[in-house]
Every structure is written in C-alpha cells, then in structure tokens.
C-alpha positions as CSV (number, residue, x, y, z in Angstrom):
1,M,0.2,0.3,0.0
2,S,1.6,3.4,-1.0
3,K,2.3,5.6,1.5
4,I,0.7,9.3,2.6
5,R,2.9,11.5,1.7
6,V,3.2,14.6,4.1
7,L,5.3,17.9,3.8
8,I,6.0,19.9,7.2
9,A,5.1,23.9,6.9
10,D,6.3,25.3,9.7
11,D,9.0,28.2,10.7
12,V,10.1,27.0,14.0
13,A,12.3,24.2,13.3
14,E,12.0,22.5,16.6
15,T,8.2,22.2,15.9
16,R,8.8,20.6,12.2
17,K,11.0,17.8,14.5
18,D,8.2,17.4,16.7
19,I,6.1,16.7,14.4
20,Q,8.8,14.5,12.6
21,R,8.9,12.4,15.4
22,L,5.0,12.2,16.1
23,L,4.8,10.5,12.4
24,Y,7.7,8.1,12.5
25,F,6.2,5.3,13.5
26,E,3.0,5.3,11.3
27,N,3.9,3.0,8.5
28,D,1.1,4.5,6.2
29,I,2.5,8.1,6.5
30,K,6.0,9.6,5.1
31,V,7.2,12.9,5.5
32,V,8.8,14.0,2.4
33,G,9.8,17.5,3.3
34,E,9.9,20.8,5.5
35,A,9.4,23.9,4.7
36,G,10.3,27.1,6.7
37,D,8.0,29.6,5.4
38,G,4.5,29.7,2.8
39,K,6.5,30.8,-0.2
40,E,8.8,28.1,0.7
41,A,6.0,25.6,1.1
42,I,4.8,26.1,-2.3
43,Q,8.0,25.1,-3.8
44,M,8.4,22.1,-1.9
45,V,5.0,21.4,-3.0
46,E,5.7,21.7,-6.9
47,K,9.1,19.4,-6.0
48,Y,7.5,16.4,-4.3
49,A,3.7,16.5,-5.0
50,P,2.3,15.2,-1.2
51,D,-1.0,14.4,-0.4
52,V,-0.9,16.3,2.7
53,V,0.7,19.6,3.7
54,L,1.1,20.7,7.4
55,M,0.9,24.2,7.6
56,D,1.0,26.6,10.4
57,I,-0.5,30.1,10.1
58,N,2.0,32.4,11.0
59,M,5.0,32.2,9.2
60,P,7.8,34.7,7.4
61,V,7.6,35.8,3.9
62,M,4.2,34.0,3.2
63,D,1.8,33.7,5.5
64,G,0.0,30.0,6.0
65,I,-3.0,31.4,4.6
66,V,-1.8,32.8,1.9
67,A,0.4,29.7,0.8
68,T,-2.8,27.3,1.8
69,E,-4.9,29.4,-1.1
70,K,-2.1,29.5,-3.6
71,I,-1.7,25.7,-3.2
72,S,-5.0,25.1,-3.3
73,F,-5.5,26.6,-6.6
74,K,-2.4,25.6,-8.7
75,Y,-2.0,22.3,-6.6
76,P,-5.9,21.2,-6.0
77,G,-4.4,17.2,-5.6
78,T,-2.7,18.5,-2.3
79,A,-5.0,18.5,0.6
80,I,-3.9,21.4,3.4
81,M,-4.2,20.6,6.9
82,I,-3.6,23.8,9.2
83,V,-2.4,23.6,12.7
84,S,-1.6,26.8,14.3
85,I,-1.9,27.6,18.1
86,Q,-5.2,30.0,17.4
87,G,-8.2,28.6,17.8
88,E,-10.1,31.2,17.4
89,Y,-13.5,30.2,14.3
90,E,-12.0,33.6,12.6
91,Y,-9.1,32.2,11.7
92,L,-10.8,28.2,11.1
93,R,-13.2,30.4,8.9
94,K,-10.2,32.2,6.8
95,A,-8.5,28.6,6.7
96,M,-11.4,26.4,5.4
97,K,-11.8,29.8,2.9
98,A,-8.1,29.7,1.7
99,G,-9.0,26.0,1.0
100,A,-8.0,23.9,3.7
101,R,-9.2,20.6,4.7
102,E,-8.3,20.3,8.6
103,Y,-7.5,22.8,11.2
104,L,-5.8,21.5,14.0
105,V,-4.8,23.4,17.3
106,K,-1.0,23.0,19.0
107,P,-0.4,21.3,20.9
108,L,-0.6,18.4,18.8
109,G,-1.6,14.8,20.0
110,S,-0.1,11.7,18.1
111,E,-3.0,9.8,17.9
112,A,-5.0,12.8,16.9
113,L,-2.8,14.5,14.7
114,T,-2.4,11.1,12.7
115,R,-6.2,10.3,12.5
116,A,-6.5,13.4,10.9
117,I,-4.4,13.0,8.2
118,R,-5.7,9.6,7.2
119,Q,-9.2,11.5,7.4
120,V,-8.1,14.2,4.9
121,Y,-5.9,12.0,2.8
122,N,-9.3,9.7,2.1
123,M,-11.4,12.7,1.8
124,K,-9.1,13.6,-1.1
125,Q,-9.0,10.5,-2.6
126,R,-13.1,9.8,-2.4
127,R,-13.5,13.4,-4.4
128,R,-10.6,12.3,-7.1
129,D,-12.3,9.3,-7.4
130,T,-16.1,11.5,-7.7
131,A,-14.1,13.3,-10.4
132,N,-13.1,10.1,-12.7
133,G,-16.5,9.0,-12.2
134,E,-15.5,5.9,-10.1
135,Q,-17.7,6.3,-7.0
136,K,-21.1,4.9,-6.9
137,F,-23.4,5.8,-4.4
138,P,-25.7,2.7,-3.0
139,Q,-29.0,2.5,-4.6
140,K,-31.0,2.8,-2.0
141,G,-29.9,5.3,0.9
142,R,-30.3,8.9,0.0
143,M,-28.6,10.9,2.6
144,V,-30.2,14.1,3.4
145,T,-28.2,16.0,6.1
146,I,-29.7,19.2,8.3
147,F,-27.3,21.5,9.2
148,A,-27.6,24.8,10.9
149,P,-24.7,27.6,10.9
150,Q,-26.4,28.7,13.9
151,G,-28.9,28.2,16.8
152,G,-32.5,28.6,17.1
153,V,-34.0,27.8,13.5
154,G,-35.6,25.0,14.0
155,K,-33.3,22.1,12.6
156,T,-34.4,19.6,14.6
157,T,-37.9,20.1,14.3
158,L,-37.3,20.6,10.3
159,A,-35.2,17.0,10.4
160,V,-37.9,15.4,12.7
161,N,-40.8,16.4,10.6
162,L,-39.0,15.8,7.0
163,A,-38.2,12.0,8.7
164,V,-42.0,12.0,9.6
165,E,-43.3,13.6,5.7
166,L,-41.0,11.1,4.1
167,A,-41.9,8.1,5.8
168,G,-45.7,9.1,5.1
169,Q,-45.1,9.0,1.0
170,N,-44.2,4.8,2.0
171,K,-40.4,4.9,2.2
172,K,-38.2,3.3,4.5
173,V,-37.2,6.2,6.5
174,V,-34.2,6.3,9.5
175,L,-33.8,9.5,11.6
176,V,-29.8,9.8,13.2
177,D,-29.7,12.4,15.9
178,L,-25.9,13.2,15.4
179,D,-26.0,15.9,18.1
180,L,-24.0,14.0,19.7
181,Q,-23.9,15.9,23.4
182,F,-27.3,17.6,23.0
183,G,-29.5,15.7,20.7
184,D,-33.2,16.5,21.4
185,V,-34.7,13.8,18.6
186,G,-36.0,11.8,21.5
187,V,-37.6,15.0,22.8
188,F,-39.0,15.9,20.1
189,L,-40.6,12.4,19.3
190,N,-41.6,11.6,22.9
191,L,-39.3,8.4,22.9
192,N,-38.5,7.7,26.4
193,N,-36.0,4.7,25.5
194,E,-32.0,3.5,26.7
195,A,-31.0,2.7,22.9
196,S,-28.9,5.0,21.5
197,I,-25.6,5.3,19.1
198,L,-23.3,4.5,22.3
199,E,-24.8,0.7,22.3
200,L,-23.5,-0.2,19.0
201,F,-19.9,0.1,20.0
202,Q,-20.2,-1.9,23.2
203,G,-19.8,-6.0,24.1
204,E,-20.0,-7.7,21.3
205,G,-22.1,-9.1,17.7
206,E,-22.5,-8.5,14.6
207,M,-23.0,-4.8,14.2
208,E,-26.0,-4.8,11.3
209,N,-27.8,-7.3,14.6
210,K,-26.8,-4.3,17.1
211,L,-28.2,-1.5,14.9
212,H,-31.8,-3.5,14.4
213,S,-31.7,-3.7,17.8
214,N,-31.3,-0.4,18.9
215,L,-33.2,1.5,16.7
216,V,-36.1,2.7,18.2
217,S,-39.5,2.5,16.2
218,H,-41.9,5.9,16.0
219,S,-45.9,5.7,15.6
220,S,-45.4,7.6,12.3
221,G,-43.3,4.4,10.5
222,V,-39.9,6.1,11.3
223,K,-37.4,3.9,12.7
224,V,-34.9,7.1,14.8
225,L,-31.0,6.2,16.3
226,L,-30.7,8.4,19.3
227,A,-28.0,10.5,20.5
228,P,-26.3,9.3,23.5
229,P,-28.4,10.0,27.1
230,A,-25.5,12.0,28.7
231,P,-23.1,14.5,27.3
232,Q,-19.6,12.9,28.4
233,D,-20.6,10.0,26.7
234,A,-20.2,11.9,23.1
235,E,-16.6,11.5,23.7
236,L,-16.8,7.1,23.0
237,V,-18.2,7.5,19.7
238,T,-15.9,8.4,17.1
239,G,-16.1,9.5,13.1
240,K,-15.1,6.5,12.5
241,D,-17.6,4.6,14.0
242,V,-20.4,7.2,13.0
243,M,-19.5,6.7,9.4
244,S,-19.9,3.0,9.3
245,V,-22.8,3.1,10.6
246,L,-24.3,5.4,8.5
247,D,-23.3,3.0,5.2
248,L,-25.1,0.4,6.8
249,L,-28.1,2.6,7.2
250,R,-28.4,3.4,3.6
251,K,-28.5,-0.5,2.8
252,N,-31.2,-0.9,4.3
253,F,-33.4,2.4,4.2
254,D,-34.6,4.5,1.2
255,Y,-33.5,7.6,3.5
256,V,-31.1,8.3,6.1
257,V,-31.8,11.9,7.5
258,V,-29.3,13.5,9.7
259,D,-29.7,16.0,12.4
260,T,-26.3,17.1,13.0
261,G,-25.2,19.1,15.9
262,M,-23.2,22.7,15.7
263,G,-19.5,23.9,14.2
264,Y,-17.8,22.3,11.3
265,G,-15.9,19.4,13.5
266,D,-14.5,16.1,11.5
267,L,-17.5,14.2,12.2
268,N,-19.6,17.2,10.4
269,L,-17.3,17.3,7.7
270,Q,-17.8,13.9,7.2
271,V,-21.6,13.7,7.1
272,L,-22.0,16.9,4.8
273,E,-19.4,14.9,2.4
274,S,-21.0,11.7,2.1
275,S,-24.7,13.4,1.8
276,E,-26.8,13.7,-1.2
277,D,-28.3,16.8,0.3
278,I,-27.7,19.6,2.6
279,I,-30.7,21.2,3.9
280,V,-29.6,24.4,5.8
281,P,-32.1,26.5,7.8
282,F,-31.3,30.3,8.6
283,S,-32.8,33.2,9.6
284,R,-33.4,36.5,7.9
285,D,-31.4,38.7,10.4
286,L,-27.8,40.1,10.1
287,A,-26.3,37.1,12.4
288,G,-28.3,34.4,10.2
289,A,-27.1,35.7,7.1
290,K,-23.4,36.0,8.2
291,N,-23.4,32.9,9.3
292,V,-25.2,31.4,5.8
293,R,-22.5,33.4,3.9
294,M,-19.5,31.9,5.7
295,F,-21.1,28.4,5.5
296,L,-21.7,28.5,1.9
297,E,-17.7,30.1,1.4
298,I,-16.9,26.8,2.9
299,M,-18.9,24.6,1.4
300,S,-17.9,26.2,-2.4
301,S,-14.3,26.0,-1.2
302,L,-15.1,22.0,-0.5
303,G,-16.8,21.4,-3.6
304,Y,-20.2,20.8,-1.9
305,I,-21.9,23.5,-2.8
306,Y,-24.4,22.1,-5.6
307,K,-25.7,19.8,-2.5
308,V,-26.8,22.5,-0.5
309,E,-30.7,23.4,-0.6
310,L,-31.4,26.9,1.7
311,I,-34.5,27.2,4.2
312,L,-35.3,31.0,5.1
313,V,-37.1,30.5,8.7
314,K,-39.4,32.6,10.3
315,S,-40.0,34.5,6.9
316,D,-43.1,36.0,7.2
317,L,-42.5,37.9,10.0
318,G,-40.6,40.6,8.7
319,K,-42.3,43.0,6.0
320,D,-39.6,44.3,3.8
321,L,-37.6,41.3,2.8
322,N,-36.7,41.0,-0.8
323,I,-35.9,37.3,-1.9
324,K,-34.1,38.1,-5.0
325,D,-32.0,40.8,-3.2
326,L,-31.3,38.1,-0.6
327,E,-30.6,34.9,-2.9
328,E,-28.0,37.3,-5.1
329,S,-27.0,38.3,-1.9
330,L,-25.9,35.0,-1.0
331,G,-25.1,33.7,-4.3
332,L,-27.3,30.4,-3.9
333,G,-31.5,30.8,-4.8
334,L,-33.3,29.7,-2.3
335,K,-35.2,26.3,-1.7
336,M,-38.2,27.5,0.6
337,C,-39.3,30.3,2.8
338,C,-40.8,28.7,6.1
339,S,-43.3,30.3,7.5
340,Y,-43.8,30.9,11.4
341,D,-45.9,28.8,13.1
342,P,-46.2,28.9,16.9
343,A,-48.1,24.9,16.2
344,A,-44.3,24.6,16.0
345,I,-43.7,24.5,19.5
346,T,-46.7,22.9,21.1
347,A,-45.8,19.7,18.6
348,I,-42.5,20.2,20.7
349,N,-43.8,20.2,23.9
350,Q,-46.5,17.4,23.1
351,G,-43.7,15.1,21.8
352,K,-45.5,14.9,18.9
353,P,-44.9,15.6,14.8
354,L,-46.3,18.9,13.8
355,S,-48.9,17.1,11.2
356,K,-50.1,15.6,14.4
357,I,-50.8,19.2,15.8
358,K,-52.8,20.4,13.0
359,E,-52.5,21.0,9.2
360,S,-51.2,24.3,8.4
361,P,-48.3,26.6,6.1
362,L,-45.7,25.0,7.6
363,S,-46.6,21.2,8.0
364,S,-47.2,21.6,4.1
365,Q,-44.1,23.4,3.2
366,I,-42.2,20.4,4.7
367,R,-44.3,18.2,2.9
368,E,-43.5,19.8,-0.5
369,L,-39.6,19.5,0.9
370,A,-39.9,15.8,1.1
371,G,-41.8,15.4,-2.2
372,S,-38.7,17.3,-3.9
373,L,-36.0,15.3,-2.3
374,E,-36.2,13.0,-5.1
375,T,-34.6,15.3,-7.9
376,P,-31.0,14.0,-8.2
377,A,-28.0,16.5,-6.5
378,K,-26.9,17.2,-9.7
379,E,-30.0,18.7,-11.7
380,K,-30.7,21.4,-8.6
381,Q,-30.6,25.2,-9.6
382,Q,-28.1,27.7,-8.5
383,F,-26.9,30.9,-9.1
384,P,-23.6,31.4,-10.7
385,K,-20.7,30.5,-8.3
386,K,-18.7,34.2,-8.7
387,K,-21.6,35.6,-6.6
388,L,-20.6,33.9,-4.1
389,L,-19.0,36.4,-2.0
390,G,-21.4,39.2,-3.1
391,K,-22.2,42.4,-1.1
392,L,-24.0,41.7,1.9
393,I,-27.3,43.6,1.8
394,P,-28.8,44.9,5.3
395,L,-31.4,42.6,6.4
C-alpha cells in the first residue's frame, strides 16, 4: 500500500522535528519534506507533490493562509491541514475559505494528528474518485443532512418532521441524531428509550444485528437512532464509527435523515461530504445572513455547494424582505421560505410531529420539501458561483 506523503511547513525548526517524531512510527505515513515559510512550502509542493501539507498560519515571507490559497488553486491534488496555536473561529473560517481541509490547534497529540491526516487523505481520494466518475452511491439510502450554522432556527424541528413526511410517502426512513452531546430528537418524538448510538460500539456481536436492535420505532413509521443519553458519552463515539453506521443504514433504508450538531468538526464535515442533500435552515437577521454566508464559503471551497438547499425560516415575520436581493447576496437560490408557526412549539412540548398537531402552512411546506427530494443532486439549481461572495445586503 502506498504511503501518505506529508510536507511540514512551519517556521520553527523544533516544531517540525516534533511533528516528524510524532509521525515516525506510522507505517502508512511518510514525511517527504519541510518548509520554513509559505513561499518555500509552495516550492516544496511543486517539487515533492505531497498528498497532505501540515501548514502553520504564522510564518515569515508568506503566511500559511496565503500559501494555502495559492497551493489549493495551483495544486488541487494536495490537501492542506492548518496547524496553529490560534483556536478562534475567525481563523478557522479564513483557513476553510482559503481551501484548507482541516484545522488543528497546537499542541498536537500523535493520535489526533495521524487520525486527521488519514481522514483528510481519504476524503481527498474520494473526491478524486467522484471527479473521475468512479464513486458509486448505493441505489437505496439517500442521505439528507440538516445542518444549521446558527442556533434557534428549527433545525431539529425540520429534521424530525421531514423524516415523518418521507415515511408518509411509503418510504423506509431512519432518523439519526448526530448532535451527540445535546441531541433532542428523542424529546421531539417523545421517545423514552435507553437505546442509542452508544450501544452499537459496546459489547460483542455483529454491527448489523446490534443496529436493528437499537433503532427505536416511532408511530409514524420512522426508525430513530438516538444520541447518547449524557453529553460526556459523546467522546466514546468516533467519526469512523459513525460513518460505518451511516453506510450500513444507507443499505437498509430509502432515506437516512441526519440531524447534526453545531460546528465544523471532523464528524460534521465527513457527514456533509457523504450526503446527497444538505438542507440549511437560517433566519433573516444579520447574524443569520452572516453565518450562512460563512457556511456557503466553506461549502464552495470544499466543492459541496451543489448539494446545499437553503431554507429561510420565519420568513413572514418581516415586511420588507426582498427575496431576490437575498438570493443574489448569498449567491444561491432559496429552496423554500418557511412560515412562522406557533404550533411548532406545541408539537415539541407534546412530543409529536407537527402534522399530528394541526395542518398548517409549515407542515405543508415540509411535506413539499419531502416530495422534492427525488430530484438528483446534480440537477439542483443555483446561482453562478461568482456571486457567492457578493455584498451583504442589510437585513
């Protein structure tokens, strides 16, 4: 098996040596070169054609963000991982916008570093296979992920009710709560059950048998895989474990609806990559527009923008909303504008799907969304990518 070729770019020689020591005993990883600044990193990429670059942000001559942008444009076959002492979100956003595939905060541990390198490399290989027409998705199991770049926009309400509406169309549907720390799908559907995704990785037995025994049945026909019962249990579930479960679910269900947690961690990025549809609810306030624009920038840099469907929530609360201006500002057409519906709160409090509380514009809109998912992802409409970074309109 060929080794993952890694280039280390950091202006501190001792740091480069430390990283080399961390990777020395990994049989599938080989350090092919070192660079002391961003300009040298570009030259080394041209010379050695590494699979992965570990790039520090703060370097002389040319910083890591500028070097990342140049390498991503000129050498798209090389994946870049930013490694920095800066852990603030703004640095993460800039790194992803420049084309980085991962962001790690120093000091680095051997296990976390090697796991991230392998994940980034495997993601790069899958993108290459997809571009070459080699990747084949299963005939069954369309994965629909609900992701919100901000809180309080009804992400779980949308996920739960979308799954219920899909089941109402005689589809085999499984709803997966991947907000591993604070998942509320069980509350929304009044499912008082000890079974969760955590049980799949404990004890012995075949995964498929354990999976079916730990899926909770809802009266709507939806099967549910719940998040761990306690926030600290989230640490016991790895991204690799989750992806193996999702692959298995895709083979057994028509639709896998995933309710994600917040943020751009390894797990969420892997799920977004593997999904056919990424449904993004957002609000029309300034913070909502800012966060969704950041999300679109990241999806564009990763090449996933064609999967994204934007849902504007509570759209009837404003009187001066110009949808066309909003779409042009974001660079992507809105899939749907969802109405504000007080019945949604009643549904949550009673642990029932919205359609069981009352028929309303919101429940009809979610039903319409469920019916639209038959459209292949490649046929989705979007505005030209050049508009993605357009001027933010005042909301």
